[in-house]
C-alpha positions, -999 to 999 in steps of 0.1 A, spaced: 472 24 585 472 7 551 478 -30 545 515 -39 539 527 -52 505 546 -82 518 567 -85 486 577 -49 482 614 -38 484 605 -19 516 592 -50 532 618 -76 523 655 -72 514 664 -83 479 701 -89 475 698 -113 445 704 -150 441 688 -181 457 699 -171 492 681 -138 489 649 -156 478 651 -181 506 656 -152 531 625 -135 518 604 -167 519 616 -175 554 610 -140 566 574 -142 554 570 -175 571 584 -162 604 561 -132 601 532 -157 600 545 -172 633 564 -203 621 601 -212 621 613 -227 588 617 -265 594 612 -280 559 639 -279 532 631 -252 507 644 -270 476 616 -266 450 617 -243 421 586 -229 406 587 -256 379 590 -283 406 561 -267 425 539 -269 394 550 -305 387 537 -315 422 503 -300 414 500 -313 379 510 -349 388 488 -348 420 457 -341 399 469 -365 373 442 -358 347 452 -388 326 447 -412 355 415 -395 368 399 -393 334 407 -430 327 394 -441 361 360 -423 358 354 -426 320 332 -457 323 311 -440 350 306 -410 328 295 -432 298 270 -450 320 257 -418 336 247 -396 308 269 -408 280 292 -387 258 273 -355 261 274 -355 299 311 -364 299 322 -336 275 299 -308 286 304 -316 322 342 -313 318 340 -281 298 317 -263 322 338 -275 352 370 -264 335 358 -229 329 345 -224 365 375 -240 380 398 -215 363 378 -188 382 381 -207 415 419 -211 409 423 -173 407 403 -168 439 425 -194 457 457 -179 442 449 -145 456 447 -159 491 477 -182 487 499 -153 477 491 -136 510 496 -167 532 521 -191 515 523 -220 540 521 -258 541 487 -255 557 472 -240 526 434 -236 528 435 -246 565 459 -218 573 440 -193 552 408 -200 570 424 -191 603 437 -158 590 405 -145 573 382 -144 604 382 -125 637 404 -142 662 376 -158 682 366 -178 652 401 -189 641 400 -223 659 367 -237 647 369 -223 611 404 -236 606 396 -269 622 367 -276 599 386 -265 568 417 -284 578 398 -316 585 379 -315 553 411 -309 533 430 -336 551 401 -361 544 401 -350 507 438 -356 504 438 -389 523 408 -402 504 426 -391 472 456 -413 482 433 -442 487 415 -436 454 448 -435 435 461 -466 452 429 -485 444 429 -471 409 465 -482 404 457 -518 415 425 -518 393 444 -505 362 472 -529 369 446 -557 368 432 -543 335 467 -541 320 474 -577 330 442 -589 314 449 -570 283 483 -586 281 468 -620 283 474 -627 320 450 -634 348 436 -603 365 438 -594 402 409 -604 423 390 -577 443 404 -590 476 440 -591 462 436 -556 449 431 -545 485 465 -559 494 481 -545 463 467 -511 470 481 -511 506 515 -523 493 519 -496 466 508 -470 491 537 -480 513 561 -476 484 548 -441 478 551 -432 515 587 -445 516 597 -425 486 584 -394 504 607 -400 533 635 -384 513 642 -347 511 617 -328 490 642 -316 463 650 -353 456 613 -361 452 609 -329 433 631 -342 404 610 -373 403 579 -351 399 596 -331 372 601 -364 353 565 -374 362 551 -342 347 570 -347 315 559 -383 314 523 -373 321 522 -347 293 540 -370 269 516 -399 277 485 -378 270 499 -367 237 509 -402 227 475 -416 236 456 -389 217 478 -393 185 477 -431 186 440 -437 191 430 -410 167 454 -422 140 446 -459 142 410 -460 153 376 -455 136 359 -423 144 325 -413 156 308 -380 147 307 -347 163 270 -351 169 277 -383 189 304 -367 210 284 -336 219 248 -348 219 247 -386 225 230 -398 257 234 -431 275 218 -442 307 227 -475 325 218 -462 360 181 -473 361 171 -437 369 146 -423 344 152 -385 349 176 -372 323 186 -341 344 193 -364 374 215 -386 353 232 -356 337 240 -343 372 256 -377 381 278 -374 350 292 -341 361 307 -357 392 332 -375 370 345 -341 358 347 -328 393 370 -358 404 392 -351 374 402 -317 388 404 -327 425 436 -317 443 447 -287 423 457 -268 455 487 -291 459 511 -263 449 500 -243 479 508 -272 503 544 -272 490 548 -234 496 571 -238 526 595 -259 504 593 -236 474 615 -206 466 597 -173 459 566 -190 473 543 -160 473 543 -160 435 554 -195 426 527 -214 447 497 -194 435 508 -195 399 513 -232 404 476 -235 413 465 -216 382 488 -234 359 478 -268 373 441 -260 365 450 -248 330 472 -277 322 447 -302 336 418 -286 317 434 -285 283 451 -319 287 420 -335 299 398 -319 272 421 -332 245 422 -367 260 384 -369 265 377 -357 229 401 -384 216 384 -411 237 349 -400 227 357 -398 190 371 -433 191 344 -449 213 325 -465 185 306 -489 208 296 -477 242 285 -512 254 319 -527 246 337 -498 262 317 -502 295 315 -540 297 347 -550 278 371 -577 290 397 -555 308 371 -541 333 381 -505 325 363 -484 298 394 -464 288 415 -495 284 388 -511 263 387 -480 241 425 -482 237 422 -517 224 391 -510 204 407 -481 186 444 -490 183 444 -528 183 456 -552 209 493 -545 209 490 -507 209 461 -509 234 482 -529 258 510 -504 256 487 -474 262 471 -492 292 505 -497 308 513 -460 302 483 -452 325 496 -476 351 530 -458 351 514 -424 354 491 -436 382 523 -446 401 537 -411 398 504 -395 408 504 -416 440 539 -403 449 527 -367 445 494 -373 463 511 -388 494 536 -359 495 508 -333 495 488 -352 522 519 -354 543 522 -316 542 487 -308 553 490 -334 580 522 -318 592 506 -283 592 477 -296 613 499 -315 638 522 -286 644 491 -267 655 479 -297 677 449 -307 656 454 -344 663 463 -364 694 500 -368 700 507 -339 676 540 -334 694 552 -367 679 534 -365 645 548 -330 638 584 -339 641 606 -334 611 636 -357 604 667 -337 611 687 -349 581 660 -356 555 640 -325 565 608 -345 558 577 -349 580 582 -387 582 559 -392 612 530 -374 595 535 -395 564 534 -427 584 502 -415 601 487 -408 567 497 -443 555 479 -460 584 448 -439 579 447 -446 542 453 -483 547 422 -485 570 402 -467 543 413 -493 517 400 -521 538 364 -511 531 360 -534 500 364 -563 524 331 -556 540 308 -585 531 278 -565 521 282 -532 502 319 -530 508 328 -521 472 300 -495 471 313 -481 504 347 -477 490 334 -459 459 320 -434 483 356 -426 493 360 -412 458 331 -389 466 346 -381 500 379 -371 482 362 -346 459 339 -332 486 368 -328 510 387 -309 484 359 -287 472 345 -278 506 380 -269 519 385 -247 488 352 -229 493 356 -222 531 385 -196 529 370 -180 498 336 -177 516 353 -163 548 371 -137 528 337 -126 512 320 -125 546 346 -108 568 366 -89 541 396 -84 565 409 -48 563 445 -60 568 445 -85 540 480 -81 525 486 -66 491 502 -91 467 510 -94 430 481 -119 427 454 -95 439 422 -96 418 411 -61 427 374 -54 417 371 -90 404 378 -105 438 341 -105 450 324 -117 418 350 -145 414 345 -154 450 307 -156 448 309 -178 416 335 -200 432 315 -206 464 283 -213 445 300 -239 423 321 -256 450 294 -260 476 266 -266 451 283 -294 431 295 -311 463 259 -320 470 257 -341 438 280 -367 454 253 -377 479 228 -388 452 223 -425 447 240 -436 415 217 -465 406 181 -475 409 165 -494 426 186 -487 457 194 -515 482 222 -522 507 246 -533 480 240 -503 456 232 -475 480 255 -444 481 273 -449 513 288 -414 513 264 -401 539 274 -429 562 311 -422 556 306 -384 562 286 -391 594 314 -413 607 340 -386 598 319 -360 616 317 -381 647 355 -387 647 362 -350 642 338 -340 669 353 -364 694 388 -352 686 377 -316 690 362 -322 725 385 -349 738 419 -339 726 438 -330 758 456 -301 740 430 -275 731 432 -267 694 435 -229 688 442 -230 651 472 -217 631 492 -187 643 477 -155 631 493 -128 611 493 -92 622 507 -73 592 500 -39 607 521 -45 638 544 -15 643 580 -23 648 580 -55 627 616 -59 614 630 -74 583 664 -89 573 687 -64 556 715 -68 532 738 -55 559 729 -83 582 727 -110 557 761 -125 548 756 -151 521 786 -170 533 769 -179 565 745 -201 547 775 -221 535 785 -225 571 752 -240 579 733 -210 592 697 -206 580 681 -173 570 658 -178 601 690 -175 623 697 -140 611 690 -112 636 667 -87 618 679 -51 624 659 -28 601 624 -15 608 596 -28 587 579 -1 568 542 -3 577 533 27 555 539 9 522 
């Protein structure tokens, strides 16, 4: 028996219009074992907007630009980004192939549970789900801290007093609550905000590039592509260059966001995977243009790193465009960081919802509840807020607190990359014979793309454990290993002590004889207007398993 094409006309009824698309999407979701609960109100453009604003390349480049200049200089910054961009495109195609087969809010977590023999579903999906949850949650905390830090830089540039480190903690927690509250509303309402955010993000990148190149003095191509700078105290050039690559890795973190919104997206089996690919392409080209503009106008690395605002990108804005323009560009980044936070919390809420509906956390029966009117996983979002708020208290630790929080940025990127690599690796190892045929199939390129993706994702994740300065002491050590150990202990305790045994996501059996589909005869479009969902329709036609 051959694998079923889940998008063929023999598999799903196509009667045209939005109702037909929703019926197809909900049929696929029910075939995966889940009843539609979330509001399917996102178009393909909205889905992409969530991904693009979640990665927020403008914000992430500006946050890490100073670190890159200190750890290898311009050459490490630009070449690290270019190489990472090229390989990440390959990774995005490997992820899109799997996403098209299993379009669910669980994303990589759900995929991991489908690609292994049933006896391994629980442990594989649990590890993948926890790492992805931690990557998303740490990403929320990173954006909140980055927003507070950039707000302080904007205030300093505007002639006001900056925000102290302790006050930034309170500011971060407050803005995170605002982002969480905005995500209480139905997803199509938040989706229009993200459409606006994507336009704002793209426009801001273009404005910054044009302004600093038009008004600033320029360095040379040799400086941009070959200049080396090392403020780490480490003498090895290759070691320092490896540190510089981590800045590029953070700039792409979170590009699977479109997959998490699949259950709220129409035509999800194609819109969500294409959202992943388009997010990577838009992030890569936008980030590359922004980095080139910054590097060609960074005429003094020392001033950029140690300037008055406390942020290298903001210092370059002022250095290149003058005080007034520089202030305006810095506030543009603050605005874009706000939008990025809204998207980030939305995505983290969806992976948390997917995990809790499968009992991955204590009291999952409460956390997985969806608001009946807003159709939003409010309890899961509140859980994420509390978890993130605890992470953002780390800078208050008397010794090494700030260094410990910077390790959260590393946890964010590692969490994302490892969770991306796990389902790709599992598909390579087990090569399930019943893997569905989809329009995003890579064919003969699936294996080589998967091998390259796994080597890059797992290999570069190890770089985040390296100490970033020398000599190393309690105040400068890389606390990531401590944070990861703590996470491992918490995850293990939850696995063994959770009174509800975790079995993983519900599995798909696409070769099951007798599977039925909704037909045009049984689907009356008027019943949707009367409040009935496609999931309420009684399927009455046999599913063709010989497609």
